C-alpha positions as CSV (number, residue, x, y, z in Angstrom):
1,X,-3.3,-38.9,26.5
2,X,-3.0,-36.3,24.0
3,X,-4.1,-32.6,24.5
4,X,-7.0,-30.9,22.6
5,X,-8.2,-27.4,22.6
6,X,-12.2,-26.8,21.3
7,X,-12.4,-24.6,18.4
8,X,-16.1,-23.2,16.9
9,X,-16.4,-22.7,13.4
10,X,-20.1,-21.4,13.2
11,X,-22.2,-23.6,15.7
12,X,-20.2,-26.8,15.0
13,X,-17.1,-27.6,17.2
14,X,-14.1,-28.9,16.2
15,X,-10.5,-29.8,17.9
16,X,-7.1,-28.4,16.9
17,X,-4.5,-31.1,18.0
18,X,-1.6,-29.4,19.4
19,X,0.2,-32.7,19.0
20,X,0.4,-32.8,15.2
21,X,2.1,-30.9,12.6
22,X,0.4,-28.9,10.4
23,X,1.4,-28.2,6.7
24,X,0.2,-24.3,6.8
25,X,-0.5,-21.9,9.9
26,X,-2.4,-18.9,8.7
27,X,-2.5,-16.3,11.3
28,X,-5.7,-13.8,10.5
29,X,-9.2,-14.7,9.0
30,X,-9.3,-11.6,6.8
31,X,-10.1,-11.8,2.7
32,X,-6.2,-12.9,2.8
33,X,-6.1,-15.3,5.4
34,X,-9.3,-16.9,4.6
35,X,-8.6,-17.1,0.5
36,X,-5.3,-18.8,1.6
37,X,-7.2,-21.2,3.5
38,X,-9.5,-21.9,0.6
39,X,-6.5,-22.8,-1.5
40,X,-4.8,-25.0,1.2
41,X,-7.8,-26.7,1.9
42,X,-8.5,-27.6,-1.6
43,X,-4.8,-28.7,-2.0
44,X,-5.5,-31.4,0.6
45,X,-3.0,-29.6,3.0
46,X,-3.7,-29.6,6.9
47,X,-4.4,-25.9,7.5
48,X,-5.2,-24.3,10.6
49,X,-6.4,-20.4,10.5
50,X,-5.9,-18.2,13.8
51,X,-8.3,-15.4,14.4
52,X,-8.0,-13.5,17.8
53,X,-11.4,-11.5,17.1
54,X,-13.8,-12.9,14.5
55,X,-13.2,-13.9,10.8
56,X,-13.8,-11.3,7.9
57,X,-10.9,-8.6,9.0
58,X,-11.9,-4.9,8.7
59,X,-13.3,-5.0,5.8
60,X,-16.5,-7.3,7.6
61,X,-17.6,-4.2,9.0
62,X,-18.1,-2.0,5.6
63,X,-21.7,-1.3,4.8
64,X,-20.8,-1.6,1.0
65,X,-17.9,-3.2,-1.0
66,X,-18.5,-2.1,-4.7
67,X,-15.1,-2.9,-6.1
68,X,-14.9,-6.7,-5.4
69,X,-15.2,-8.7,-9.3
70,X,-18.7,-10.7,-9.3
71,X,-21.0,-8.5,-7.3
72,X,-22.2,-5.8,-9.9
73,X,-24.5,-4.6,-7.3
74,X,-22.0,-4.4,-4.5
75,X,-22.4,-6.8,-1.3
76,X,-21.7,-6.0,2.7
77,X,-18.3,-6.7,3.7
78,X,-19.8,-9.0,6.5
79,X,-21.7,-11.1,3.6
80,X,-18.3,-11.3,1.4
81,X,-16.1,-12.5,4.1
82,X,-18.9,-14.6,5.5
83,X,-18.8,-16.6,2.3
84,X,-14.9,-16.8,2.4
85,X,-15.3,-18.0,5.7
86,X,-17.9,-21.0,4.8
87,X,-15.6,-21.7,1.8
88,X,-12.5,-21.8,3.6
89,X,-14.0,-24.7,6.1
90,X,-15.5,-26.0,3.7
91,X,-12.5,-27.4,1.8
92,X,-11.3,-28.3,5.5
93,X,-9.2,-25.4,6.7
94,X,-9.6,-24.8,10.9
95,X,-10.5,-21.9,12.1
96,X,-9.2,-21.5,15.6
97,X,-10.6,-18.3,18.1
98,X,-7.0,-17.7,19.4
99,X,-4.1,-15.2,19.6
100,X,-0.7,-16.2,18.3
101,X,1.8,-14.2,20.4
102,X,5.2,-15.6,19.1
103,X,6.9,-17.2,16.0
104,X,10.1,-19.0,15.7
105,X,11.7,-21.0,13.2
106,X,13.4,-24.4,14.9
107,X,15.2,-26.3,11.7
108,X,12.5,-27.1,9.1
109,X,9.4,-26.1,11.4
110,X,7.7,-23.2,12.8
111,X,6.5,-22.8,16.5
112,X,3.4,-20.9,17.4
113,X,3.0,-19.9,20.9
114,X,-0.6,-19.0,21.2
115,X,-2.5,-17.7,24.2
116,X,-4.6,-21.0,24.5
117,X,-3.9,-23.8,22.3
118,X,-0.1,-24.0,23.5
119,X,2.6,-24.5,21.0
120,X,1.2,-24.9,17.1
121,X,4.1,-26.3,15.1
122,X,3.6,-25.9,11.2
123,X,5.7,-26.3,8.2
124,X,5.1,-23.1,6.4
125,X,3.1,-19.9,8.2
126,X,1.5,-17.4,6.3
127,X,1.3,-14.1,8.6
128,X,-2.2,-12.2,7.3
129,X,-2.6,-10.0,10.6
130,X,-3.7,-6.7,8.7
131,X,-3.2,-3.3,10.3
132,X,-5.3,-0.8,12.5
133,X,-6.4,2.5,11.7
134,X,-4.1,5.7,12.6
135,X,-5.1,7.4,15.8
136,X,-6.5,11.1,15.0
137,X,-3.3,13.3,16.2
138,X,-4.6,15.4,19.0
139,X,-4.3,15.6,22.9
140,X,-7.5,14.6,23.1
141,X,-8.0,11.5,21.2
142,X,-7.9,8.9,24.4
143,X,-10.3,10.7,26.2
144,X,-13.0,11.2,23.4
145,X,-12.5,7.6,21.8
146,X,-15.8,6.5,21.8
147,X,-17.4,9.3,23.1
148,X,-17.6,10.8,19.8
149,X,-14.1,9.7,18.0
150,X,-14.7,6.9,16.1
151,X,-12.7,4.7,13.8
152,X,-15.9,2.7,12.2
153,X,-18.6,4.8,10.3
154,X,-20.5,1.5,9.6
155,X,-20.3,0.7,13.2
156,X,-21.3,4.2,14.6
157,X,-23.3,6.1,12.0
158,X,-26.5,5.5,13.9
159,X,-25.2,7.2,17.1
160,X,-25.3,10.5,14.5
161,X,-28.4,10.5,13.3
162,X,-29.3,14.1,12.4
163,X,-26.4,15.8,13.6
164,X,-23.4,17.1,12.1
165,X,-20.4,15.4,11.9
166,X,-16.4,15.6,10.6
167,X,-14.7,13.3,8.6
168,X,-11.0,13.2,8.9
169,X,-8.9,12.1,5.5
170,X,-9.2,11.9,1.9
171,X,-8.8,8.6,0.6
172,X,-11.0,6.0,-0.8
173,X,-12.0,4.8,3.0
174,X,-12.4,8.5,4.3
175,X,-14.9,9.4,1.5
176,X,-16.8,6.2,1.4
177,X,-17.0,6.7,5.1
178,X,-18.4,10.1,4.5
179,X,-20.7,9.2,1.9
180,X,-22.4,6.6,3.9
181,X,-22.9,8.8,6.8
182,X,-24.9,11.2,4.8
183,X,-27.6,8.3,5.5
184,X,-28.0,9.4,9.2
185,X,-26.1,12.8,9.5
186,X,-27.7,16.5,8.6
187,X,-24.2,17.4,7.6
188,X,-20.7,15.7,6.7
189,X,-17.4,18.2,6.8
190,X,-14.3,16.0,5.3
191,X,-11.4,17.9,6.9
192,X,-8.5,16.8,4.8
193,X,-4.8,18.2,4.5
194,X,-4.5,18.9,1.1
195,X,-6.9,20.9,-1.7
196,X,-7.9,17.8,-3.4
197,X,-8.6,14.5,-2.4
198,X,-6.8,11.1,-2.7
199,X,-9.8,8.9,-3.1
200,X,-10.8,7.4,-7.1
201,X,-12.8,9.7,-9.3
202,X,-15.9,7.7,-8.7
203,X,-16.0,8.2,-4.8
204,X,-14.8,11.6,-5.4
205,X,-17.4,12.3,-7.9
206,X,-20.3,11.1,-5.6
207,X,-19.2,12.8,-2.5
208,X,-18.8,16.7,-4.7
209,X,-22.4,15.6,-6.1
210,X,-24.0,15.0,-2.3
211,X,-25.8,18.2,-1.2
212,X,-24.9,16.8,2.9
213,X,-21.2,16.7,2.4
214,X,-19.1,19.7,2.6
215,X,-15.1,20.2,2.5
216,X,-12.4,21.8,4.9
217,X,-9.3,21.9,2.8
218,X,-5.9,22.3,3.5
219,X,-6.0,21.8,7.4
220,X,-5.4,19.6,9.9
221,X,-6.9,18.5,13.3
222,X,-5.7,20.4,16.3
223,X,-8.0,20.1,19.0
224,X,-11.3,17.8,20.2
225,X,-13.4,20.2,22.0
226,X,-16.2,19.2,24.4
227,X,-16.7,18.1,28.2
228,X,-18.0,14.5,28.2
229,X,-18.4,14.2,24.7
230,X,-17.3,15.7,21.2
231,X,-18.7,18.9,20.8
232,X,-16.4,20.3,18.4
233,X,-13.0,20.1,16.4
234,X,-10.5,22.8,16.2
235,X,-8.5,22.7,13.0
236,X,-5.6,24.9,11.8
237,X,-5.1,25.9,8.0
238,X,-1.4,24.6,7.0
239,X,-1.1,27.6,4.5
240,X,-2.3,30.3,6.5
241,X,-2.1,29.1,9.8
242,X,-6.0,30.2,10.8
243,X,-7.8,28.3,13.2
244,X,-11.7,27.2,13.0
245,X,-13.7,25.5,15.1
246,X,-16.0,23.4,13.7
247,X,-19.0,22.7,15.5
248,X,-19.5,18.9,15.1
249,X,-20.9,15.8,17.3
250,X,-19.0,13.5,16.1
251,X,-15.3,13.0,14.6
252,X,-14.8,9.7,11.9
253,X,-10.9,9.5,11.6
254,X,-9.6,7.4,8.5
255,X,-6.0,8.4,8.1
256,X,-4.2,5.7,7.5
257,X,-3.0,2.3,8.7
258,X,-0.5,0.7,11.4
259,X,0.3,-3.1,10.4
260,X,0.1,-5.5,12.8
261,X,3.5,-6.8,12.4
262,X,4.9,-6.8,16.1
263,X,4.6,-10.5,16.2
264,X,7.6,-10.8,13.4
265,X,9.9,-7.7,14.7
266,X,12.9,-9.0,14.6
267,X,12.6,-12.1,13.0
268,X,11.7,-10.8,9.6
269,X,12.7,-7.6,7.4
270,X,10.4,-4.4,7.7
271,X,9.8,-1.3,6.0
272,X,10.4,2.0,7.7
273,X,6.9,1.8,8.8
274,X,6.7,-1.3,10.2
275,X,5.0,-3.2,6.8
276,X,6.5,-6.7,6.4
277,X,8.5,-7.3,3.4
278,X,8.1,-9.8,0.8
279,X,9.1,-11.0,-3.0
280,X,6.8,-11.6,-5.5
281,X,6.0,-14.7,-4.2
282,X,4.8,-13.2,-1.0
283,X,7.6,-14.8,0.7
284,X,9.5,-12.9,3.5
285,X,13.1,-12.7,4.8
286,X,12.6,-16.2,6.6
287,X,12.2,-19.1,4.1
288,X,8.6,-20.8,4.7
289,X,7.3,-17.8,6.2
290,X,4.7,-15.5,3.9
291,X,2.6,-12.4,4.2
292,X,-0.4,-11.2,2.7
293,X,-2.9,-8.4,2.5
294,X,-2.5,-5.0,4.8
295,X,0.4,-6.4,6.6
296,X,2.4,-6.7,3.2
297,X,4.5,-3.8,1.7
298,X,2.2,-3.2,-0.7
299,X,0.9,-0.1,-2.9
300,X,-2.7,-1.3,-2.6
301,X,-4.7,-2.4,0.2
302,X,-8.0,-3.7,-1.0
303,X,-9.9,-6.9,-0.6
304,X,-9.2,-8.2,-4.2
305,X,-5.4,-7.6,-3.5
306,X,-5.3,-9.2,-0.5
307,X,-7.3,-12.2,-1.6
308,X,-4.6,-12.5,-4.9
309,X,-1.6,-12.5,-2.3
310,X,-3.5,-15.4,-0.4
311,X,-3.5,-17.1,-3.4
312,X,-0.1,-16.4,-4.4
313,X,1.1,-17.2,-1.0
314,X,-0.5,-20.4,-0.3
315,X,1.0,-21.2,-4.1
316,X,4.2,-20.3,-2.6
317,X,4.0,-22.2,0.4
318,X,3.0,-25.7,-0.7
319,X,5.8,-25.9,-3.3
320,X,8.1,-24.6,-0.5
321,X,6.6,-27.7,1.4
322,X,6.8,-30.0,-1.2
323,X,10.7,-28.9,-1.8
324,X,11.2,-29.6,2.2
325,X,9.6,-32.9,1.5
326,X,11.8,-33.9,-1.2
327,X,15.4,-33.2,0.7
328,X,14.2,-34.9,4.1
329,X,13.7,-37.9,2.2
């Protein structure tokens, strides 16, 4: 009797057959993985997308996406990725709520060891596992995580209505978070280790013009102060060594990302920070294994670049599969 694993897409129940061989297995249902799924489905390839959390990736929690083409008024990250998910499913991609724990290549096939679906086999694999935020480098981070320290402004901003909060970081995400937080907080203090921001000019201009946003330049976080919740953030000036206590009720952190590449450590070539190295076809050092989006060694991590990666990786994977089939004849 064949073994099946029930999976859910929206309100429909579909089945992933662990006995068949998929053309493409995609690990991660963010913009890169979903775009690859759309292209693979349109090419009538048997496509399976694994997602251990919920489809959409990190951008799904963004309140507003203003730099994705085609939406002049902007669009929420949730709505954008929901549309991508529906499009991938419409063209036949199956989305499985499961975690891939190990990948190995046996001959010309990849074997994916999953948490609940058993061993799934595929001719090609696209890694789209994304990256997680870098934790605030203070001794008290674990104690106050969820008690005032947050890594998601759109998730937690409403808890800080009429309060003072700090945003740690100076890139696009940090400044976009600071601007969003002004809808709730009475004051937002941006703590940045340099004397100028790294965010794009449009975000910088908006932040500088916002009377609720203040800046603590040349400063790094030293300690979080409080009993059971955040009551302050001690920062140190990197030029003078002077320490200042900022009285804040919350701390939102946006200081970089750590790639979710553990699944392929020892299998493919990574850079010094753990991001997956690929060629222009988004192929890794292992033939038939591709990487897209934030987990890849790339100079820009945006929805539009992840989507572009997904399209390129699927096209490359499709050609790889065609060559495999030609060789096997």
